[in-house]
N, C-alpha and C positions, 0 to 999 in steps of 0.2 A: 426349325423348318421356315424357310423363306417365307414371305408375305409379298404379295403383288398389290402395288401403292397406284395410287391416281395420280396424274401427272403432275397436281398444286396441290397446296395446303389452302386450307379455309381462311387462314388470318397470317399476317403479316408481321403483328403487333405482341407475337407471345401471350396472346391470350388461349385458354385450355382448347385444346382443338381435337375433336375424334374422324381420324380421318380411313375413309373407308368407301366403297366405291356404293354405297345403301347403306339403309338399317343392319342394326348388327342380327347375324343369322338367327331364325325360329322355328324350335320346333315345336309344332300339336300349339301354337300361340304362344309359346313361353320364347320371348328374347334373350337371347344369350348377351349381359350385360354383363355381369359379374357372379361369382361362386361367394356362398354354395347355395343360396336362398333361392334360384332361378333353377336350379339342378333338382332338388328338393319336389317343386312343384311340376317336374316333367315327369320325375319318377312317379309320382300320384296318380298323374293323367295315364303315364302308359302302364301302369299296373291296375290299374283302374279297369281299362281299356280293354287292355290285354286278358285277363280273367274273366272278364262279362264277354266275351268271343270266346273264347275255350268254354263254356258253361254252356252256350250256345250250341255250339260242335259237339260235346260231349252229348249232350239232354238226343241230340239227330242219333248220334252213330251208339249209345246205350240202347235209346227207344229200339232199333234194330236187331237186339239178341234178347232173352228170352223174360222180357221185362214189359213189364204195362206202361203206357206213360205216363202214367202218375211216378210209380215208383221209378222212371227212367228220368225225369224230373228232380226227383226229389235226391237220388241217388248222385247225379249230376252238378245240382246244386250243394248237397254235402263235399264232395270231392274238391270242387274247386273252391267252396271255402278252407279247406283245409290247405290246397294247393298257393291260394291266396299267403293263410298263413305262413306255409312252410317259406316260401320265396323270400318273405319278410328275413324269417330267420337265415337265410343264406344269404341275404343281402348283408346282414351283419357279420358275417364271416367275412364276405368278399370285400367289403369296405377295410376292416384288418387287414384281410390281403393283401389288398393295394397298397395300403403304408406302409407294409413291410416289405414286401418286392415288386419289383415290376419282371419279371421272368415270368414269358407264357408258357414254360414247362411247368414251374412251382404252382400258378395259375390249374393247369390241367391237371396236374396232380391232386389237387382239390377239389375240382369242377368235376371231376365224372366220379369218383367216389360217394360225394355227397351229393349226385344227382340219383345217384344208385338207393343211396339209403333214403332219399327221399321218396322215389319213385314206390321203397318197397313197403313202405309204412301208407303211400298211398293206398298200396293194393291192399293191403291189410284192412284199412278203413272201408273200402268197397266190400269186403266180402265182410266185415262185421253190419257193417247196414243193410247189402241184400237179406243179413238171415235177419236182422233185426224187421224187415219187409217181408218176411215170410216166404221169400222165393223160389221156388221150387227147380233146385238143381239137377233132376233126373233126367230131365232128355240132353244136358249137355255135359262136356267132362269141367267139372269145375278147375283143378289144375292147370288146363288149357288155357279156360278163358280168362284167371286171375294173371298166368304167366304172360299170355296177351295182351292184356292190361295194364300188367306192371312195365312192360316193357315201352309201349305206347307214353304211358306217362316220365318212364325215365327219358326220352327220344324228348317230351317236350320240357322239363326243369334242365334239360342240358341246352337245348336250345333256349329258353327261358336267361342262364346262368351265359350261353354265348353272347346276346343279347346285351344282356347288362353291361359286361366288358366292353363289346365293343361299341356300345353305344357312350358310355365315358370315354373311351379313346377318343373319340371320334369330337366329344365335347373336347375334351382337354385341347385337342391339335387345333381346334377351332378359336378357343379362348388363347390358347399361345399366340393364334396368328393375328387376330384381334390385339396383343399386349402388345407385340412387336410392331404392329401397324403403328397403335396411336404412340408408343417410344418414340418410331421413325418420325412422325407427324410431328410431336415436340418436339425433338431436334431439328428437321427442318424448318419449325416457325422459329426456334432460337435461335439459329443461323442466316435467317431473312432478317429478323429484329435486329444482330448485330451488324449485319453489313448492310440495312439502312443506315444506322448510328453511326458508320462512317462513312457517309456521302455528306450528310450537314455539315459536319465540322468544314469540310473541304470549302462548301461552298460559301460560307457564313464566313467564313478566312477573307478570302477575297473580297468579296464583299466589306467584310471593315475596312481593309487596304485599299478601298477605294473611297472609304469616307475620310482614312487618315489623311489622305494624300491632297483633300479639300478641305480640309476642317477648317483654312483661315480663311476662306472665302465664304460667306452669310448667302450669299445672293445661288448658289452653288452648291450649298449645301444642304439647303432646305428640302430641295425638290428630290434631293439625293435620300435625305435621311426618310423621307418621306415615301420613296419607291421601294427603299430599304424595311420600314418598317414592315409594309403590306405583304414582302415577300416572308417577313416573320413572321406574321400572321397566318399565313397561308402555311409555315412549316411548322409552326405549334398545333394547329388545329386539325392538320391534316395527317390525322391518327388511324382512319379508315388504310384496309388496303388496298381499295382501291379508288379510284376516282376517275371522271370526265377527262381525257386528256385534253381540252379547253382549259380545265382548270390550271391543271401547271402551266399549260403556253403563258397561260396569263400571270404567273408565277414568275415566270421564265424573264417574261419580257418586263418587268420590277427590276429582277435582276440588270439584267440589259442595261436600261435607261442608268444603273448605279455605274455600270462599267462606261456608259457613253459620257456619263459627267466625266468621269478620271481621264477618259481617252480623249475626249472632244469631237473634234472634225477625224483624228484618227481612226475612227469607230465606224463602219456602217453595218446595219443590220435590218434584217426584212424575218417580219414570220409570215407564214403563208398555209394556212390550213384551212381544208373543205368544212363544212357548216357537220357534212358528215363523220368525219374524222374526230372533230373536238368533242361529240359525242359518246367514243367509243371509252368504255372504262378501260385503263391501262392501272399497272403498277404504279406507286408511287413512287417518283424521283424516276422517270423511264429516262424520259429526257434531259434531266441535268447532269449528267454525266458527259452525255455527248456536248452540250454547251463550254461546260469546261473543258475537255478536248479541245476544243475548237478554239478556242480562245489562250490555251497555252499553246497550240500547234502556229498560230497566229504570230503570237510573239517572240516565237522562238525562232519562225523564221524570219522577222523581221522587214517584211513586206510590208507598207504603210500604203493607203489605211488599211485596218483592218476588215473585212467584211465578214461577217455571219448569216449565212442564210439556214432558217428553220423551216421544214417544208413538212407537210404529213396531208396523206392522202388515203381517203381509202376501198382498195381495188379487193371487190368480192369480200369472202369471209377475211380477208389478212390486213391490217393495218401497216403501213407504211410511212415511217419517218425518216428525215434525211437531215440531218447538218453540215453544212462546205462551209468552208470556211479559207481565204486565201492562206499561202502559205508553200510550203515542201512539207516533206514527210522526213521526221524530225528523232529520233531513235531517244527513248527516256528510258532513265537508270530504273530497274525496278522498284527501288525505293521511293521513286515519283506518284505525287500525290495523282497524276494522271496516269500512270500504271494503273494504282491502287484501284481508280474508281472504273476504267474501263473490264480492270477483272471483276471488280465488285458487281458492276453491271452484268456479264458474261454470268458469273453466276448465280442473281439473282434468275435469270433468263431461265439456265434453264432447271434452278430448283422447282420455278413456276412451269414453266411452257414444255421442259425436254427438247426435244428435238422439233416441237410447231415453231421454235422462236431462232432467228438471223440475229446477229450480229458483225457486221464490217464494215473496218477502215481499212480504205485505200488511196492513193494519190492518184490524182486523176488532174496531168496537167500540172497548173498552177494552183492548186486546188489542191485539199484533203476534204473526202468525203468519207462522214460515220453513217451508218446506216442503221437501220432496226426496223424487224420484221416479226408480228406477234398477234394471235388470230385476234379476231374483234368481237370476241364474245360478251 
């Protein structure tokens, strides 16, 4: 049976996740979190509450017959203690039956005669206790009274059996749904962790290439290494699944400083984000693949200087981020890092936000503009 899942996992780092729309279901205050301990607690709560109610109702109905209230109370108490004990025995039979067969028809073939047998001995118990109490049956048909009482008790035992199998079936369905939900959550979390792990190597490789290009020029290399170190610190410390957009933009500025040293006057960039947008929590590496994409497109187009503009704004409950670069649309083969990076980001957004997130890349005049829209939660 399929489970309905919420649109996003709780963690991107592969930590244990419980995926659900709320806490595990509860029955009479018992949380569905694992078998069999909580099931045992639930059974005893239902068993005690159910037979207590049955004892009260039995006292009322027996008192309507040829019994004094004291006799009715004692008779009802005795019969329901018997019923409590008898159903414990029936439970043992039913548990063995459920382990051996899942056929409803086989269950019915056992439940019907076993309930009848319990009600028969229940009727004998009633007759025995009534005689011990010295009840006068002269004014009532003994056979009719015992038959009617036995039939009612058969219905009661039958109802108990149906509830036993029905509640156990419902419990197993809920437990299976929870198990599937947790498994899917773990799979999605692991997938997100792998996707995130694919991002940093591409980005770091580009930065190391830039450092290598100016390794012989100490004056240019020192600020570049400082900027790279700041970005690397962000990359290593950013183990949270979500972080403010402003934190990533600061890290991206360090990366672009690295690229600026490499390209010198051939690269111009601007980062324009409103204070409100910078405070919005976003998934790790939301903008990074777009910047990498912009640098690739700009270089492939061969238009100099390269201009990259990163803009972010908060519009209602949606965060809009765009990364624009000079150049023209250039088709990349499927194995290119740019193609992988964008597919990676698209997959992560789908896992996290579903249809609430949008990612588009389009050529507009002499620019290529990548835009992403996510809920500002």
